[in-house]
TORPA-4810 file (N, C-alpha, C, O; in nm, 3 decimals):
<nodes>
NODE_1_-4.092_5.010_1.277_-4.125_4.954_1.186_-4.106_5.029_1.049_-4.185_5.121_1.027_M
NODE_2_-4.024_5.005_0.968_-3.996_5.128_0.829_-4.195_5.146_0.808_-4.288_5.082_0.857_K
NODE_3_-4.189_5.250_0.725_-4.345_5.264_0.631_-4.313_5.205_0.553_-4.207_5.208_0.491_T
NODE_4_-4.425_5.124_0.540_-4.459_5.032_0.361_-4.476_5.162_0.269_-4.526_5.270_0.303_L
NODE_5_-4.404_5.114_0.106_-4.497_5.172_0.035_-4.591_5.195_0.030_-4.665_5.172_0.126_T
NODE_6_-4.657_5.278_-0.137_-4.802_5.290_-0.131_-4.845_5.170_-0.183_-4.930_5.115_-0.113_L
NODE_7_-4.813_5.110_-0.287_-4.848_4.969_-0.300_-4.850_4.857_-0.204_-4.950_4.786_-0.190_A
NODE_8_-4.739_4.839_-0.135_-4.762_4.747_-0.050_-4.900_4.800_0.082_-4.990_4.728_0.126_C
NODE_9_-4.876_4.912_0.106_-4.973_4.938_0.204_-5.138_4.925_0.137_-5.239_4.894_0.200_A
NODE_10_-5.132_4.947_0.038_-5.267_4.979_-0.018_-5.323_4.771_-0.008_-5.431_4.715_0.013_R
NODE_11_-5.191_4.726_-0.035_-5.176_4.527_-0.038_-5.261_4.503_0.079_-5.354_4.423_0.064_L
NODE_12_-5.244_4.562_0.198_-5.207_4.533_0.329_-5.392_4.587_0.345_-5.471_4.502_0.384_T
NODE_13_-5.430_4.696_0.320_-5.549_4.738_0.370_-5.662_4.678_0.238_-5.760_4.729_0.182_L
NODE_14_-5.612_4.583_0.228_-5.702_4.458_0.132_-5.752_4.337_0.184_-5.850_4.275_0.144_A
NODE_15_-5.661_4.303_0.298_-5.675_4.210_0.372_-5.752_4.186_0.434_-5.777_4.076_0.485_T
NODE_16_-5.819_4.307_0.446_-5.905_4.352_0.571_-6.054_4.391_0.491_-6.164_4.338_0.474_T
NODE_17_-5.986_4.516_0.456_-6.140_4.568_0.338_-6.179_4.544_0.176_-6.109_4.577_0.080_F
NODE_18_-6.328_4.469_0.173_-6.363_4.442_0.060_-6.381_4.565_0.014_-6.375_4.659_0.093_L
NODE_19_-6.417_4.592_-0.175_-6.472_4.645_-0.220_-6.598_4.748_-0.185_-6.692_4.688_-0.237_L
NODE_20_-6.650_4.865_-0.128_-6.757_4.860_-0.099_-6.867_4.880_-0.183_-6.985_4.875_-0.149_A
NODE_21_-6.814_4.908_-0.312_-6.869_4.927_-0.455_-6.932_4.756_-0.466_-6.843_4.670_-0.463_A
NODE_22_-7.064_4.709_-0.478_-7.064_4.564_-0.549_-7.009_4.529_-0.630_-7.029_4.608_-0.722_P
NODE_23_-6.930_4.437_-0.667_-6.856_4.349_-0.770_-6.881_4.250_-0.778_-6.899_4.186_-0.674_V
NODE_24_-6.893_4.186_-0.912_-6.878_4.005_-0.943_-6.723_3.992_-0.905_-6.634_4.073_-0.931_K
NODE_25_-6.712_3.870_-0.834_-6.552_3.832_-0.762_-6.586_3.685_-0.734_-6.696_3.650_-0.691_A
NODE_26_-6.462_3.580_-0.767_-6.479_3.481_-0.706_-6.544_3.428_-0.589_-6.508_3.487_-0.487_L
NODE_27_-6.630_3.334_-0.570_-6.680_3.298_-0.471_-6.599_3.153_-0.452_-6.566_3.075_-0.542_D
NODE_28_-6.580_3.142_-0.321_-6.544_3.023_-0.244_-6.635_2.893_-0.200_-6.596_2.784_-0.157_F
NODE_29_-6.812_2.954_-0.234_-6.910_2.850_-0.143_-6.890_2.724_-0.253_-6.922_2.736_-0.372_T
NODE_30_-6.837_2.611_-0.200_-6.862_2.505_-0.273_-6.964_2.437_-0.358_-7.082_2.445_-0.324_P
NODE_31_-6.932_2.375_-0.461_-7.064_2.296_-0.524_-6.973_2.168_-0.535_-6.893_2.159_-0.628_T
NODE_32_-6.984_2.067_-0.439_-6.929_1.929_-0.455_-6.976_1.818_-0.530_-7.081_1.758_-0.508_E
NODE_33_-6.846_1.777_-0.671_-6.917_1.720_-0.722_-6.822_1.577_-0.749_-6.743_1.570_-0.655_T
NODE_34_-6.805_1.479_-0.829_-6.721_1.341_-0.830_-6.661_1.313_-0.929_-6.695_1.339_-1.044_W
NODE_35_-6.561_1.254_-0.894_-6.483_1.261_-1.083_-6.474_1.020_-1.026_-6.504_0.981_-0.912_R
NODE_36_-6.449_0.965_-1.089_-6.408_0.852_-1.079_-6.281_0.855_-1.190_-6.256_0.909_-1.298_A
NODE_37_-6.205_0.744_-1.075_-6.079_0.686_-1.099_-6.036_0.543_-1.063_-5.984_0.522_-0.954_L
NODE_38_-6.054_0.451_-1.146_-6.028_0.327_-1.100_-6.143_0.276_-1.037_-6.139_0.182_-0.957_E
NODE_39_-6.252_0.341_-1.074_-6.358_0.267_-0.925_-6.388_0.317_-0.804_-6.468_0.272_-0.722_G
NODE_40_-6.305_0.434_-0.798_-6.310_0.499_-0.680_-6.374_0.653_-0.719_-6.384_0.712_-0.827_V
NODE_41_-6.406_0.682_-0.610_-6.512_0.863_-0.631_-6.438_0.956_-0.585_-6.370_0.926_-0.486_R
NODE_42_-6.427_1.077_-0.631_-6.303_1.170_-0.559_-6.352_1.277_-0.578_-6.388_1.316_-0.689_I
NODE_43_-6.362_1.349_-0.459_-6.479_1.492_-0.468_-6.347_1.574_-0.528_-6.224_1.563_-0.520_P
NODE_44_-6.461_1.678_-0.608_-6.427_1.753_-0.663_-6.496_1.883_-0.626_-6.619_1.884_-0.635_V
NODE_45_-6.433_1.995_-0.585_-6.513_2.127_-0.645_-6.530_2.247_-0.711_-6.434_2.289_-0.775_L
NODE_46_-6.632_2.311_-0.708_-6.633_2.350_-0.846_-6.668_2.520_-0.727_-6.711_2.521_-0.612_M
NODE_47_-6.631_2.634_-0.811_-6.637_2.766_-0.723_-6.723_2.835_-0.852_-6.753_2.763_-0.947_F
NODE_48_-6.749_2.932_-0.850_-6.799_3.041_-0.942_-6.741_3.169_-0.929_-6.760_3.240_-0.830_S
NODE_49_-6.666_3.203_-1.032_-6.556_3.290_-1.101_-6.681_3.368_-1.196_-6.775_3.301_-1.238_D
NODE_50_-6.671_3.501_-1.220_-6.775_3.556_-1.284_-6.678_3.529_-1.465_-6.731_3.588_-1.558_P
NODE_51_-6.561_3.453_-1.495_-6.562_3.448_-1.636_-6.609_3.281_-1.613_-6.626_3.222_-1.719_T
NODE_52_-6.618_3.244_-1.555_-6.666_3.075_-1.583_-6.665_2.995_-1.414_-6.683_3.045_-1.303_G
NODE_53_-6.641_2.876_-1.450_-6.620_2.785_-1.323_-6.482_2.735_-1.312_-6.406_2.705_-1.403_K
NODE_54_-6.462_2.730_-1.172_-6.328_2.659_-1.133_-6.378_2.556_-1.098_-6.486_2.554_-1.040_I
NODE_55_-6.290_2.421_-1.134_-6.269_2.299_-1.065_-6.086_2.301_-0.984_-5.977_2.350_-1.015_R
NODE_56_-6.144_2.211_-0.865_-6.035_2.249_-0.748_-6.080_2.075_-0.690_-6.194_2.035_-0.669_Y
NODE_57_-5.939_1.989_-0.675_-5.938_1.844_-0.630_-5.890_1.871_-0.479_-5.775_1.839_-0.448_Q
NODE_58_-5.969_1.925_-0.392_-5.852_1.933_-0.213_-5.817_1.792_-0.243_-5.844_1.702_-0.323_P
NODE_59_-5.707_1.830_-0.085_-5.636_1.693_-0.051_-5.710_1.563_-0.029_-5.831_1.581_-0.021_P
NODE_60_-5.676_1.450_-0.019_-5.777_1.291_-0.010_-5.759_1.325_0.166_-5.656_1.344_0.231_G
NODE_61_-5.926_1.324_0.215_-5.960_1.338_0.365_-5.893_1.418_0.450_-5.830_1.394_0.552_N
NODE_62_-5.930_1.575_0.357_-5.900_1.692_0.402_-6.071_1.725_0.402_-6.157_1.727_0.314_W
NODE_63_-6.069_1.751_0.552_-6.215_1.837_0.520_-6.185_1.983_0.495_-6.075_2.036_0.513_N
NODE_64_-6.353_2.073_0.428_-6.319_2.140_0.391_-6.430_2.217_0.411_-6.533_2.161_0.447_F
NODE_65_-6.427_2.365_0.390_-6.563_2.438_0.438_-6.534_2.596_0.351_-6.427_2.656_0.348_S
NODE_66_-6.638_2.631_0.297_-6.565_2.763_0.190_-6.700_2.874_0.211_-6.772_2.879_0.311_G
NODE_67_-6.708_2.933_0.125_-6.797_3.081_0.202_-6.761_3.220_0.144_-6.680_3.299_0.193_S
NODE_68_-6.839_3.237_0.024_-6.739_3.409_-0.008_-6.614_3.404_-0.064_-6.584_3.366_-0.178_G
NODE_69_-6.538_3.447_0.030_-6.375_3.496_-0.017_-6.289_3.401_0.065_-6.168_3.412_0.083_P
NODE_70_-6.348_3.332_0.100_-6.244_3.196_0.192_-6.296_3.091_0.143_-6.414_3.072_0.114_T
NODE_71_-6.149_2.977_0.128_-6.205_2.868_0.143_-6.086_2.752_0.224_-5.975_2.726_0.177_L
NODE_72_-6.134_2.703_0.332_-6.062_2.681_0.475_-6.052_2.512_0.411_-6.142_2.455_0.348_A
NODE_73_-5.899_2.448_0.453_-5.917_2.321_0.443_-5.821_2.282_0.524_-5.710_2.333_0.531_L
NODE_74_-5.871_2.171_0.602_-5.824_2.076_0.750_-5.722_1.952_0.723_-5.765_1.842_0.687_Y
NODE_75_-5.597_1.976_0.740_-5.549_1.780_0.736_-5.646_1.726_0.847_-5.698_1.789_0.939_P
NODE_76_-5.658_1.571_0.808_-5.696_1.482_0.905_-5.609_1.457_1.067_-5.550_1.349_1.062_P
NODE_77_-5.593_1.509_1.166_-5.508_1.490_1.296_-5.432_1.588_1.267_-5.313_1.558_1.279_N
NODE_78_-5.451_1.697_1.233_-5.350_1.826_1.196_-5.285_1.913_1.313_-5.196_1.997_1.298_G
NODE_79_-5.343_1.877_1.426_-5.285_1.964_1.531_-5.262_2.088_1.522_-5.169_2.153_1.571_N
NODE_80_-5.366_2.130_1.445_-5.431_2.282_1.436_-5.368_2.312_1.280_-5.413_2.418_1.234_G
NODE_81_-5.295_2.257_1.211_-5.291_2.265_1.106_-5.376_2.311_1.018_-5.486_2.261_1.044_A
NODE_82_-5.387_2.429_0.867_-5.483_2.445_0.814_-5.456_2.513_0.696_-5.386_2.612_0.716_F
NODE_83_-5.496_2.490_0.547_-5.478_2.574_0.460_-5.552_2.700_0.438_-5.597_2.727_0.550_M
NODE_84_-5.583_2.777_0.370_-5.676_2.868_0.341_-5.614_2.916_0.189_-5.498_2.906_0.150_K
NODE_85_-5.719_2.966_0.122_-5.675_3.030_0.023_-5.814_3.184_0.014_-5.926_3.174_0.064_V
NODE_86_-5.791_3.239_-0.019_-5.821_3.395_0.014_-5.870_3.503_-0.127_-5.801_3.517_-0.228_M
NODE_87_-5.943_3.540_-0.114_-6.007_3.655_-0.208_-5.929_3.786_-0.169_-5.906_3.786_-0.048_V
NODE_88_-5.891_3.876_-0.221_-5.862_3.994_-0.148_-5.867_4.116_-0.251_-5.777_4.174_-0.313_L
NODE_89_-6.004_4.133_-0.246_-6.017_4.246_-0.355_-5.975_4.383_-0.343_-5.963_4.427_-0.229_A
NODE_90_-5.949_4.460_-0.444_-5.925_4.560_-0.429_-5.965_4.660_-0.539_-6.036_4.628_-0.635_H
NODE_91_-5.910_4.796_-0.517_-5.961_4.870_-0.673_-5.820_4.812_-0.740_-5.736_4.730_-0.702_A
NODE_92_-5.838_4.904_-0.868_-5.771_4.843_-1.009_-5.639_4.957_-1.001_-5.628_5.035_-0.906_P
NODE_93_-5.583_4.955_-1.067_-5.455_5.022_-1.064_-5.320_4.933_-1.003_-5.213_4.940_-1.064_G
NODE_94_-5.331_4.862_-0.897_-5.208_4.811_-0.824_-5.082_4.747_-0.889_-5.087_4.644_-0.956_L
NODE_95_-5.003_4.795_-0.871_-4.874_4.739_-0.945_-4.852_4.557_-0.891_-4.847_4.506_-0.779_P
NODE_96_-4.843_4.503_-1.022_-4.856_4.336_-1.003_-4.746_4.275_-0.898_-4.644_4.331_-0.857_E
NODE_97_-4.796_4.147_-0.866_-4.755_4.143_-0.745_-4.587_4.090_-0.740_-4.515_4.083_-0.640_I
NODE_98_-4.551_4.057_-0.883_-4.410_4.074_-0.901_-4.309_4.138_-0.959_-4.210_4.105_-1.023_T
NODE_99_-4.369_4.265_-0.912_-4.337_4.394_-0.900_-4.268_4.484_-0.815_-4.191_4.580_-0.820_T
NODE_100_-4.335_4.401_-0.723_-4.352_4.430_-0.570_-4.189_4.405_-0.470_-4.107_4.329_-0.522_I
NODE_101_-4.166_4.447_-0.380_-4.039_4.444_-0.356_-4.026_4.324_-0.225_-4.100_4.327_-0.128_S
NODE_102_-3.927_4.229_-0.242_-3.935_4.137_-0.151_-3.945_4.182_0.007_-3.995_4.114_0.097_S
NODE_103_-3.891_4.306_0.018_-3.889_4.401_0.180_-4.053_4.373_0.212_-4.102_4.303_0.300_E
NODE_104_-4.123_4.458_0.101_-4.271_4.483_0.134_-4.359_4.349_0.168_-4.433_4.324_0.263_D
NODE_105_-4.318_4.270_0.048_-4.396_4.165_0.016_-4.375_4.100_0.194_-4.476_4.104_0.264_L
NODE_106_-4.241_4.041_0.259_-4.261_4.023_0.379_-4.349_4.071_0.477_-4.423_4.012_0.555_T
NODE_107_-4.322_4.216_0.452_-4.379_4.266_0.553_-4.501_4.247_0.590_-4.556_4.244_0.700_K
NODE_108_-4.554_4.227_0.429_-4.745_4.240_0.487_-4.762_4.084_0.452_-4.868_4.051_0.398_W
NODE_109_-4.679_4.000_0.475_-4.724_3.848_0.482_-4.735_3.826_0.618_-4.827_3.749_0.644_S
NODE_110_-4.673_3.867_0.712_-4.634_3.895_0.840_-4.784_3.911_0.938_-4.812_3.886_1.056_R
NODE_111_-4.865_3.971_0.808_-4.978_3.995_0.894_-5.089_3.851_0.914_-5.190_3.852_0.984_N
NODE_112_-5.035_3.724_0.827_-5.112_3.644_0.844_-5.036_3.484_0.932_-5.060_3.364_0.924_Y
NODE_113_-4.930_3.574_1.016_-4.870_3.505_1.130_-4.968_3.476_1.270_-5.066_3.544_1.244_L
NODE_114_-4.983_3.437_1.349_-5.050_3.468_1.462_-4.985_3.559_1.551_-4.868_3.570_1.586_A
NODE_115_-5.117_3.642_1.588_-5.089_3.763_1.658_-4.972_3.754_1.788_-4.894_3.848_1.805_A
NODE_116_-4.971_3.655_1.859_-4.864_3.659_1.939_-4.771_3.578_1.920_-4.729_3.504_2.009_D
NODE_117_-4.719_3.582_1.784_-4.636_3.524_1.732_-4.475_3.635_1.753_-4.457_3.755_1.738_A
NODE_118_-4.348_3.477_1.811_-4.258_3.558_1.881_-4.144_3.497_1.799_-4.165_3.421_1.704_Q
NODE_119_-3.991_3.541_1.849_-3.893_3.468_1.782_-3.940_3.490_1.558_-3.888_3.416_1.474_D
NODE_120_-4.000_3.556_1.536_-4.002_3.550_1.364_-3.898_3.516_1.296_-3.797_3.585_1.309_V
NODE_121_-3.897_3.426_1.228_-3.793_3.399_1.140_-3.835_3.350_0.998_-3.883_3.239_0.975_K
NODE_122_-3.804_3.480_0.872_-3.826_3.448_0.715_-3.751_3.311_0.704_-3.643_3.334_0.760_L
NODE_123_-3.750_3.235_0.680_-3.713_3.068_0.643_-3.657_3.114_0.523_-3.548_3.171_0.523_L
NODE_124_-3.718_3.096_0.425_-3.731_3.121_0.280_-3.799_3.209_0.202_-3.872_3.285_0.265_I
NODE_125_-3.797_3.225_0.046_-3.901_3.270_-0.014_-3.900_3.203_-0.145_-3.790_3.154_-0.171_E
NODE_126_-3.994_3.186_-0.239_-4.029_3.113_-0.318_-4.060_3.179_-0.425_-4.179_3.211_-0.419_N
NODE_127_-3.998_3.224_-0.545_-4.072_3.283_-0.639_-4.195_3.247_-0.703_-4.278_3.325_-0.748_P
NODE_128_-4.200_3.086_-0.704_-4.354_3.097_-0.800_-4.370_2.912_-0.770_-4.371_2.834_-0.865_S
NODE_129_-4.380_2.873_-0.652_-4.419_2.754_-0.598_-4.556_2.682_-0.680_-4.584_2.563_-0.688_P
NODE_130_-4.610_2.771_-0.722_-4.729_2.772_-0.839_-4.790_2.841_-0.927_-4.777_2.963_-0.941_F
NODE_131_-4.846_2.782_-0.978_-4.944_2.882_-1.061_-5.060_2.823_-1.089_-5.074_2.702_-1.105_L
NODE_132_-5.192_2.951_-1.101_-5.348_2.959_-1.094_-5.376_3.041_-1.225_-5.318_3.146_-1.256_L
NODE_133_-5.465_2.983_-1.292_-5.467_3.004_-1.442_-5.341_3.080_-1.519_-5.353_3.175_-1.597_N
NODE_134_-5.255_3.036_-1.492_-5.132_3.110_-1.561_-5.084_3.186_-1.503_-4.993_3.247_-1.560_G
NODE_135_-5.123_3.229_-1.336_-5.041_3.352_-1.308_-4.895_3.287_-1.193_-4.903_3.195_-1.112_K
NODE_136_-4.811_3.347_-1.216_-4.748_3.296_-1.066_-4.752_3.383_-0.958_-4.807_3.493_-0.954_P
NODE_137_-4.676_3.315_-0.853_-4.706_3.311_-0.710_-4.583_3.386_-0.649_-4.477_3.415_-0.703_S
NODE_138_-4.610_3.402_-0.569_-4.469_3.470_-0.485_-4.495_3.396_-0.331_-4.614_3.392_-0.300_R
NODE_139_-4.400_3.339_-0.234_-4.420_3.265_-0.160_-4.318_3.303_-0.047_-4.197_3.309_-0.072_E
NODE_140_-4.383_3.335_0.114_-4.275_3.362_0.185_-4.324_3.224_0.306_-4.431_3.166_0.324_F
NODE_141_-4.221_3.216_0.354_-4.223_3.064_0.479_-4.126_3.137_0.625_-4.008_3.171_0.633_V
NODE_142_-4.226_3.140_0.712_-4.196_3.194_0.829_-4.148_3.095_0.938_-4.187_2.982_0.912_F
NODE_143_-4.081_3.102_1.045_-4.092_2.990_1.148_-4.079_3.073_1.266_-3.989_3.156_1.276_E
NODE_144_-4.165_3.053_1.355_-4.277_3.132_1.489_-4.252_3.078_1.600_-4.241_2.956_1.590_Y
NODE_145_-4.233_3.132_1.738_-4.334_3.084_1.819_-4.431_3.110_1.890_-4.436_3.227_1.929_V
NODE_146_-4.542_3.016_1.932_-4.669_3.061_1.940_-4.758_2.961_2.025_-4.777_2.844_1.995_T
NODE_147_-4.810_3.023_2.133_-4.867_2.926_2.293_-4.759_2.800_2.319_-4.792_2.692_2.369_G
NODE_148_-4.627_2.836_2.275_-4.557_2.784_2.361_-4.540_2.660_2.272_-4.528_2.543_2.309_G
NODE_149_-4.541_2.707_2.151_-4.487_2.528_2.003_-4.469_2.618_1.936_-4.520_2.730_1.946_Q
NODE_150_-4.360_2.559_1.826_-4.317_2.616_1.743_-4.376_2.595_1.615_-4.384_2.475_1.586_R
NODE_151_-4.427_2.686_1.520_-4.524_2.674_1.412_-4.426_2.746_1.311_-4.350_2.840_1.333_F
NODE_152_-4.454_2.665_1.177_-4.407_2.712_1.060_-4.560_2.770_0.920_-4.627_2.690_0.855_Q
NODE_153_-4.566_2.854_0.916_-4.623_2.943_0.824_-4.573_2.985_0.701_-4.480_3.065_0.695_T
NODE_154_-4.649_2.915_0.560_-4.642_2.988_0.423_-4.787_3.099_0.354_-4.906_3.089_0.322_S
NODE_155_-4.699_3.179_0.359_-4.777_3.287_0.266_-4.777_3.316_0.140_-4.685_3.389_0.105_V
NODE_156_-4.846_3.284_0.064_-4.813_3.322_-0.091_-4.950_3.394_-0.173_-5.072_3.380_-0.168_A
NODE_157_-4.881_3.454_-0.226_-5.008_3.553_-0.344_-4.961_3.573_-0.471_-4.847_3.559_-0.514_V
NODE_158_-5.083_3.615_-0.537_-5.077_3.621_-0.716_-5.184_3.741_-0.736_-5.260_3.798_-0.659_L
NODE_159_-5.167_3.747_-0.814_-5.270_3.831_-0.915_-5.367_3.754_-0.986_-5.324_3.698_-1.086_D
NODE_160_-5.510_3.735_-0.954_-5.595_3.659_-1.003_-5.669_3.728_-1.109_-5.712_3.669_-1.208_W
NODE_161_-5.691_3.896_-1.079_-5.716_3.991_-1.212_-5.741_4.104_-1.171_-5.770_4.114_-1.051_N
NODE_162_-5.740_4.196_-1.237_-5.722_4.351_-1.204_-5.782_4.411_-1.069_-5.722_4.500_-1.009_E
NODE_163_-5.903_4.360_-1.025_-6.011_4.356_-0.915_-5.893_4.265_-0.764_-5.861_4.331_-0.665_R
NODE_164_-5.871_4.188_-0.774_-5.849_4.058_-0.717_-5.727_3.969_-0.703_-5.699_3.879_-0.783_E
NODE_165_-5.647_4.004_-0.583_-5.517_3.893_-0.556_-5.617_3.776_-0.441_-5.708_3.794_-0.360_H
NODE_166_-5.542_3.657_-0.489_-5.518_3.487_-0.432_-5.414_3.504_-0.346_-5.305_3.549_-0.384_L
NODE_167_-5.447_3.458_-0.178_-5.342_3.444_-0.098_-5.365_3.323_-0.045_-5.459_3.295_0.030_A
NODE_168_-5.252_3.226_-0.097_-5.321_3.135_-0.011_-5.219_3.124_0.102_-5.102_3.148_0.074_V
NODE_169_-5.260_3.082_0.258_-5.219_3.035_0.389_-5.173_2.898_0.420_-5.247_2.813_0.368_V
NODE_170_-5.077_2.851_0.486_-5.043_2.711_0.499_-4.970_2.722_0.654_-4.859_2.774_0.666_I
NODE_171_-5.030_2.679_0.747_-5.017_2.664_0.876_-4.953_2.537_0.920_-4.971_2.446_0.839_T
NODE_172_-4.877_2.501_1.035_-4.882_2.363_1.062_-4.779_2.364_1.194_-4.730_2.472_1.223_A
NODE_173_-4.751_2.268_1.260_-4.635_2.281_1.394_-4.519_2.246_1.241_-4.539_2.198_1.129_L
NODE_174_-4.372_2.313_1.332_-4.289_2.265_1.255_-4.232_2.130_1.229_-4.181_2.120_1.117_G
NODE_175_-4.229_2.020_1.305_-4.237_1.938_1.248_-4.332_1.855_1.125_-4.290_1.779_1.038_G
NODE_176_-4.460_1.897_1.150_-4.537_1.869_1.029_-4.550_1.938_0.906_-4.589_1.873_0.810_D
NODE_177_-4.511_2.125_0.884_-4.504_2.168_0.820_-4.448_2.118_0.664_-4.488_2.180_0.565_F
NODE_178_-4.373_2.027_0.652_-4.358_2.000_0.501_-4.506_1.886_0.462_-4.601_1.902_0.385_K
NODE_179_-4.482_1.810_0.523_-4.629_1.713_0.463_-4.711_1.755_0.446_-4.780_1.701_0.361_A
NODE_180_-4.780_1.914_0.528_-4.910_1.895_0.541_-4.861_2.081_0.393_-4.931_2.120_0.300_V
NODE_181_-4.794_2.108_0.416_-4.733_2.236_0.272_-4.734_2.146_0.183_-4.854_2.136_0.158_H
NODE_182_-4.667_2.057_0.102_-4.658_2.013_-0.005_-4.773_1.951_-0.035_-4.803_1.948_-0.155_D
NODE_183_-4.869_1.885_0.068_-4.952_1.822_0.004_-5.075_1.907_-0.052_-5.143_1.876_-0.150_T
NODE_184_-5.090_2.009_0.021_-5.164_2.143_0.001_-5.082_2.213_-0.102_-5.167_2.295_-0.136_G
NODE_185_-5.003_2.234_-0.158_-4.928_2.314_-0.226_-4.986_2.191_-0.367_-5.049_2.242_-0.460_T
NODE_186_-4.970_2.099_-0.370_-4.919_2.025_-0.466_-5.113_2.001_-0.537_-5.140_1.966_-0.652_S
NODE_187_-5.215_2.032_-0.427_-5.351_2.008_-0.476_-5.369_2.093_-0.596_-5.431_2.060_-0.697_S
NODE_188_-5.299_2.224_-0.572_-5.338_2.311_-0.630_-5.283_2.333_-0.751_-5.268_2.438_-0.815_L
NODE_189_-5.250_2.204_-0.777_-5.203_2.168_-0.928_-5.358_2.154_-1.027_-5.372_2.206_-1.137_F
NODE_190_-5.455_2.078_-0.958_-5.586_2.061_-1.032_-5.641_2.182_-1.002_-5.751_2.159_-1.052_S
NODE_191_-5.651_2.274_-0.967_-5.704_2.375_-1.045_-5.729_2.469_-1.138_-5.651_2.558_-1.173_W
NODE_192_-5.858_2.446_-1.187_-5.847_2.495_-1.350_-5.963_2.606_-1.330_-6.020_2.620_-1.222_S
NODE_193_-5.988_2.676_-1.434_-6.064_2.735_-1.468_-6.153_2.738_-1.615_-6.126_2.797_-1.720_L
NODE_194_-6.244_2.669_-1.586_-6.315_2.672_-1.720_-6.412_2.814_-1.789_-6.530_2.834_-1.763_R
NODE_195_-6.339_2.886_-1.867_-6.462_2.978_-1.876_-6.603_2.990_-1.990_-6.605_2.963_-2.110_K
NODE_196_-6.699_3.034_-1.913_-6.778_3.048_-1.993_-6.792_3.079_-2.148_-6.752_3.195_-2.152_T
NODE_197_-6.823_3.044_-2.273_-6.846_3.078_-2.363_-6.915_3.122_-2.400_-7.011_3.051_-2.429_E
NODE_198_-6.926_3.279_-2.429_-7.061_3.360_-2.485_-7.132_3.272_-2.638_-7.060_3.197_-2.705_T
NODE_199_-7.201_3.284_-2.655_-7.196_3.241_-2.794_-7.272_3.394_-2.854_-7.338_3.484_-2.801_A
NODE_200_-7.215_3.363_-3.013_-7.184_3.468_-3.077_-7.367_3.518_-3.076_-7.461_3.448_-3.040_P
NODE_201_-7.369_3.659_-3.127_-7.519_3.691_-3.140_-7.526_3.685_-3.266_-7.428_3.718_-3.333_A
NODE_202_-7.653_3.635_-3.329_-7.708_3.602_-3.434_-7.802_3.744_-3.498_-7.903_3.811_-3.479_T
NODE_203_-7.675_3.726_-3.593_-7.712_3.878_-3.671_-7.899_3.863_-3.736_-7.954_3.765_-3.788_P
NODE_204_-7.949_3.989_-3.708_-8.094_3.957_-3.770_-8.119_3.900_-3.941_-8.021_3.900_-4.015_A
NODE_205_-8.229_3.862_-3.984_-8.189_3.801_-4.085_-8.236_3.933_-4.172_-8.318_4.006_-4.116_P
NODE_206_-8.200_3.964_-4.280_-8.197_4.038_-4.369_-8.303_4.044_-4.459_-8.321_3.949_-4.536_E
NODE_207_-8.369_4.133_-4.460_-8.500_4.142_-4.551_-8.472_4.205_-4.686_-8.399_4.304_-4.698_I
NODE_208_-8.530_4.149_-4.780_-8.480_4.164_-4.920_-8.565_4.254_-4.944_-8.674_4.257_-4.886_A
NODE_209_-8.528_4.337_-5.028_-8.599_4.501_-5.022_-8.723_4.434_-5.097_-8.731_4.314_-5.070_A
NODE_210_-8.816_4.478_-5.181_-8.926_4.401_-5.189_-8.942_4.491_-5.347_-8.958_4.613_-5.344_A
NODE_211_-8.937_4.423_-5.470_-8.992_4.466_-5.619_-9.075_4.407_-5.667_-9.087_4.285_-5.679_T
NODE_212_-9.159_4.511_-5.708_-9.247_4.549_-5.778_-9.273_4.424_-5.866_-9.190_4.399_-5.954_P
NODE_213_-9.413_4.316_-5.844_-9.454_4.215_-5.891_-9.414_4.247_-6.065_-9.415_4.366_-6.098_A
NODE_214_-9.381_4.143_-6.175_-9.414_4.160_-6.323_-9.563_4.155_-6.300_-9.648_4.091_-6.239_P
NODE_215_-9.546_4.269_-6.391_-9.674_4.286_-6.442_-9.767_4.115_-6.531_-9.705_4.015_-6.565_P
NODE_216_-9.914_4.134_-6.547_-9.916_3.991_-6.552_-9.954_3.981_-6.697_-10.008_4.085_-6.735_A
NODE_217_-9.943_3.884_-6.795_-9.951_3.867_-6.919_-10.041_3.925_-6.962_-10.115_3.923_-6.863_P
NODE_218_-10.103_3.985_-7.047_-10.211_4.056_-7.110_-10.282_3.949_-7.167_-10.210_3.858_-7.208_T
NODE_219_-10.367_3.939_-7.177_-10.440_3.838_-7.212_-10.498_3.808_-7.370_-10.540_3.921_-7.396_P
NODE_220_-10.518_3.751_-7.454_-10.504_3.744_-7.562_-10.666_3.759_-7.581_-10.741_3.693_-7.507_I
NODE_221_-10.718_3.845_-7.680_-10.852_3.871_-7.702_-10.888_3.816_-7.870_-10.813_3.829_-7.966_K
NODE_222_-10.965_3.781_-7.871_-11.003_3.753_-8.057_-11.006_3.873_-8.101_-11.012_3.953_-8.008_A
NODE_223_-11.004_3.917_-8.194_-11.005_4.009_-8.296_-11.151_4.003_-8.357_-11.176_3.911_-8.435_V
NODE_224_-11.256_4.102_-8.325_-11.347_4.052_-8.436_-11.344_4.100_-8.559_-11.250_4.175_-8.582_G
NODE_225_-11.422_4.079_-8.647_-11.452_4.076_-8.770_-11.521_4.147_-8.810_-11.550_4.144_-8.929_R
</nodes>
């Protein structure tokens, strides 16, 4: 395998190692809330981000679990299908995802395929199948054989902020992939970031300069004769 560029090599390290220095980051530990639609209660997940709160509606009837940098979702009767959204922390200064070559991102994306994947084929590159917080994504869809069965996996990545990428990985059997992928990807359009508004600092009241009190009127005295 050819040596990856420095940018892609640093991105590869981010898939395994988080920054050693403690930093505030997007946290996928979910708080479950609800919204009503025609009398039906629909689950909505809330996540903490340093800039505010993220609201996300997972696909209906999908199971989910989340903690720290990873949110995992599983369709019912999915036969091993899953969708994962992951925070990849990195040092600032990494080139934007849109500037990294397709060849390098393809090699990086293969890290998310099964370890014993065989007969791997890149089926398609999608320039931006979804936006999160207005940030474009890049997606690579692979087909391969593992455990004697043919699977497909899509790997999408985007810049979340100057210290974090987000990766979205969707895997399913070849015959189930389109339905699982389309449902999972469609759910990302419900993603919204509600930024915390910082109240402007209240200026300290101005203290009026002390002014001497006007002299009291001189009492009128009777003039003695």
